[in-house]
C-alpha positions in Angstrom: 22.7 13.2 -2.1 20.8 16.1 -3.5 18.6 18.4 -1.5 15.3 16.8 -2.6 16.3 13.4 -1.5 17.4 14.8 1.8 14.0 16.3 2.2 12.3 12.9 1.9 14.8 11.3 4.3 14.1 14.0 6.8 10.3 13.5 6.3 10.8 9.8 6.9 12.8 10.5 10.1 10.2 12.8 11.5 7.5 10.3 10.5 9.2 7.4 12.3 10.0 9.5 15.4 6.6 10.8 16.3 4.1 8.3 15.0 2.2 6.8 17.9 0.9 3.3 17.8 -2.0 1.9 19.8 -1.4 -1.1 22.1 -1.2 -4.4 20.2 -4.2 -6.8 20.5 -4.0 -10.6 20.6 -7.5 -11.0 19.2 -9.9 -9.1 17.0 -11.5 -6.3 19.0 -15.1 -7.1 19.9 -18.0 -4.8 20.0 -17.4 -3.1 16.6 -19.5 -5.5 14.5 -22.4 -3.2 14.0 -20.7 0.2 13.8 -19.5 2.0 10.7 -16.8 2.4 9.7 -15.8 -1.0 10.9 -12.1 -0.9 11.6 -10.9 -3.9 13.6 -7.4 -4.1 15.1 -5.2 -7.2 15.5 -1.5 -7.9 16.1 0.4 -10.6 14.2 4.0 -11.8 14.6 6.5 -11.3 11.8 8.4 -14.6 12.3 11.7 -13.8 10.4 12.0 -10.3 11.9 11.2 -11.3 15.5 8.6 -8.5 16.0 4.9 -8.1 15.8 2.8 -5.7 13.8 -0.6 -4.2 14.3 -3.1 -4.4 11.4 -6.2 -2.4 10.9 -9.0 -4.0 8.9 -11.7 -2.0 7.2 -14.9 -4.0 6.5 -17.3 -2.5 3.9 -20.8 -1.2 4.3 -23.2 -4.1 5.1 -20.5 -6.7 5.7 -22.3 -8.3 8.6 -25.7 -8.1 6.9 -24.7 -10.2 3.9 -23.0 -13.4 3.0 -21.0 -12.2 0.0 -17.3 -12.3 -0.3 -15.1 -9.3 -1.1 -11.8 -8.2 -2.9 -9.0 -7.3 -0.5 -6.6 -4.3 -0.7 -3.4 -4.5 1.3 -2.1 -1.0 2.2 1.1 0.2 3.9 1.4 2.8 6.8 -1.8 1.6 8.4 -1.6 4.4 11.0 -2.3 6.9 8.4 -5.3 5.4 6.7 -8.3 5.7 9.0 -7.7 8.0 12.0 -6.2 11.5 12.4 -5.2 10.6 16.0 -2.7 7.9 14.8 -1.5 9.7 11.6 1.6 11.7 11.1 0.2 14.5 9.0 -3.5 13.8 8.4 -5.3 10.6 7.5 -6.0 9.3 4.0 -9.7 9.0 4.9 -9.9 5.5 3.3 -12.9 4.4 5.2 -14.9 7.6 4.3 -13.8 7.4 0.7 -14.8 3.7 0.4 -18.2 4.3 2.1 -18.9 7.0 -0.4 -17.8 4.8 -3.4 -20.0 2.0 -2.1 -23.0 4.2 -1.9 -22.3 5.8 -5.3 -21.1 2.8 -7.4 -21.7 -0.4 -5.3 -17.9 -1.0 -5.1 -17.2 -2.8 -1.8 -13.8 -4.1 -0.7 -12.0 -5.1 2.6 -8.9 -3.0 3.3 -6.0 -4.4 5.4 -3.8 -1.6 6.7 -0.4 -2.8 7.9 1.1 -0.4 10.4 4.7 0.7 9.7 7.5 -0.4 11.9 8.3 3.2 13.1 12.1 3.1 13.5 12.2 0.0 11.3 10.1 1.5 8.5 12.9 2.2 6.2 14.4 -1.3 6.6 11.1 -3.1 6.3 9.9 -1.3 3.2 12.9 -2.1 0.9 14.1 -5.5 -0.1 17.4 -3.9 -1.3 20.0 -2.6 1.1 20.9 1.0 1.2 24.3 1.5 2.8 23.4 4.7 4.3 20.2 3.6 5.9 20.9 0.0 7.0 20.1 -3.5 6.0 17.0 -4.5 3.9 14.1 -6.4 5.5 11.6 -6.0 2.7 11.9 -9.6 1.5 11.1 -10.9 5.0 8.3 -8.3 5.3 6.6 -9.3 2.1 6.9 -13.0 3.0 5.0 -12.1 6.2 2.3 -10.5 4.1 2.0 -13.4 1.6 2.4 -16.4 4.0 0.9 -15.3 7.2 -1.1 -12.1 6.9 -3.1 -13.0 3.8 -3.9 -16.6 5.0 -5.1 -15.0 8.3 -7.4 -12.5 6.4 -8.7 -15.2 4.0 -9.6 -17.6 6.9 -11.2 -15.0 9.2 -13.2 -12.9 6.7 -15.2 -13.5 3.6 -12.7 -12.7 0.9 -12.2 -13.4 -2.8 -8.7 -14.8 -2.4 -7.5 -15.0 -6.1 -5.0 -12.6 -7.6 -7.6 -10.8 -9.6 -9.2 -9.7 -6.3 -6.1 -9.1 -4.3 -4.4 -5.8 -4.6 -1.7 -3.5 -3.1 -1.3 0.2 -2.4 1.4 2.2 -0.8 3.1 5.6 -0.9 6.8 6.6 -0.9 8.7 3.6 0.5 5.3 2.0 0.8 5.1 2.4 -3.0 8.5 0.7 -3.3 7.5 -2.3 -1.3 4.2 -2.6 -3.0 6.1 -2.6 -6.4 8.3 -5.4 -5.1 5.5 -7.5 -3.8 3.6 -7.2 -7.0 6.5 -8.3 -9.2 7.8 -10.9 -6.7 4.4 -12.6 -6.2 2.4 -12.1 -9.4 0.4 -15.3 -8.6 -0.9 -13.6 -5.5 -1.4 -9.9 -6.4 -3.2 -8.8 -9.5 -3.4 -5.0 -9.0 -1.4 -2.2 -7.4 -1.6 1.6 -6.8 1.9 2.8 -6.5 1.9 6.4 -5.1 5.1 8.6 -5.2 7.3 5.5 -5.2 10.9 5.8 -3.7 12.6 4.2 -6.6 15.6 6.5 -5.9 16.3 4.4 -2.7 17.5 1.3 -4.6 18.6 1.3 -8.2 18.3 -2.6 -8.1 14.6 -2.1 -8.6 15.1 -1.5 -12.3 17.0 -4.7 -13.0 14.6 -6.7 -10.8 11.6 -5.4 -12.8 13.2 -6.3 -16.1 13.8 -9.9 -14.8 10.2 -10.3 -13.4 7.8 -9.6 -16.2 4.1 -9.6 -15.0 1.1 -11.4 -16.4 -0.3 -9.0 -19.0 -3.6 -8.6 -17.3 -1.9 -7.2 -14.1 -3.1 -3.5 -13.5 -0.8 -0.8 -12.1 -1.9 2.8 -11.2 1.3 4.8 -10.9 1.1 8.3 -9.3 3.6 11.1 -8.9 3.3 14.8 -8.0 5.3 17.3 -10.0 6.0 19.2 -6.9 7.8 16.1 -5.5 11.3 17.1 -6.5 13.4 14.2 -7.6 10.5 11.7 -7.7 9.1 12.1 -11.2 12.1 11.1 -13.3 12.7 7.8 -11.6 9.0 6.9 -11.7 8.7 7.8 -15.4 11.8 5.7 -16.1 10.0 2.7 -14.3 6.8 3.3 -16.2 8.6 3.1 -19.5 10.5 0.1 -18.4 7.3 -1.8 -17.5 5.8 -1.0 -20.9 9.0 -2.3 -22.5 8.5 -5.7 -20.7 5.3 -6.2 -22.7 2.8 -4.9 -20.3 -0.4 -3.7 -22.0 -0.7 0.1 -21.9 -4.3 -0.1 -21.1 -3.4 -1.8 -17.9 -0.8 0.7 -16.8 -2.0 4.1 -15.7 0.4 7.0 -15.4 -0.7 10.1 -13.5 1.5 13.1 -13.0 -0.3 15.6 -10.9 0.9 19.3 -11.4 -0.1 20.1 -7.8 1.0 16.9 -6.1 3.3 17.1 -3.1 4.8 14.4 -0.9 2.1 14.2 1.8 -1.0 12.5 2.9 -3.3 15.2 1.5 -2.1 14.5 -2.0 -2.5 10.7 -1.6 -5.9 11.1 0.0 -7.0 13.2 -3.0 -5.9 10.4 -5.5 -7.2 7.4 -3.5 -10.7 7.4 -5.1 -9.5 7.9 -8.7 -7.0 5.0 -8.2 -9.8 2.8 -6.9 -12.2 3.7 -9.7 -9.5 2.9 -12.3 -8.4 -0.4 -10.7 -11.8 -1.8 -9.8 -14.3 0.0 -12.0 -12.4 0.6 -15.2 -12.9 4.3 -15.1 -10.5 6.2 -17.3 
């Protein structure tokens, strides 16, 4: 393994070891309905993995003052999205960014942040085994997202449940599992933002992608940082492969940031541009 790949594994190991997770909740927290940002917490079982997972739910400005329904974005590494106190190296600021977008453009969505499994993160976020890092649990994890988490969200909140209004976002291994979910369940998910994806982790992802062409109206925002050593080439290969499957170029956005590094600060900076492209058609 080259030095750059080792760097990312060390990053993941530190990430897993020191992330703290708030206590699980058996029901949605009460008393937050009129505050903003509204981030509710809930815990759900992952049946096939025999463990539970905390989710963090952002509700848009004015949710309780209206009766409208909203698109839903499912994001990985929920600990890092909303709160510095639970993040590894700084939060993404998803709630602040979306509040600003709502005020500026009127875009309002629900975000479901799925906490990572800490020591199980590597296993859960790949559907393909890596002999060095253990068995794959990504298939079961995505089944949980599709068959338990999404029905829970759609039944408890006012959502637009169709694929056009259901999207994914993740970084690093979170980008890998978001890629898999999009291609495995194209009838469920219609958009994805794939940040700094760890395609190097499993070469099987390329053959899988060839065999699972997407509906041509699927939208993908693919981001890499040029300071992420070893990440750009695999991502560029995937971008070209997806184009080769017949995907429309206008629906596949490639962003290679000269200053981008493998950290939350980079992903936070690119969150708003990704949302504007996916939802507002901004170039």
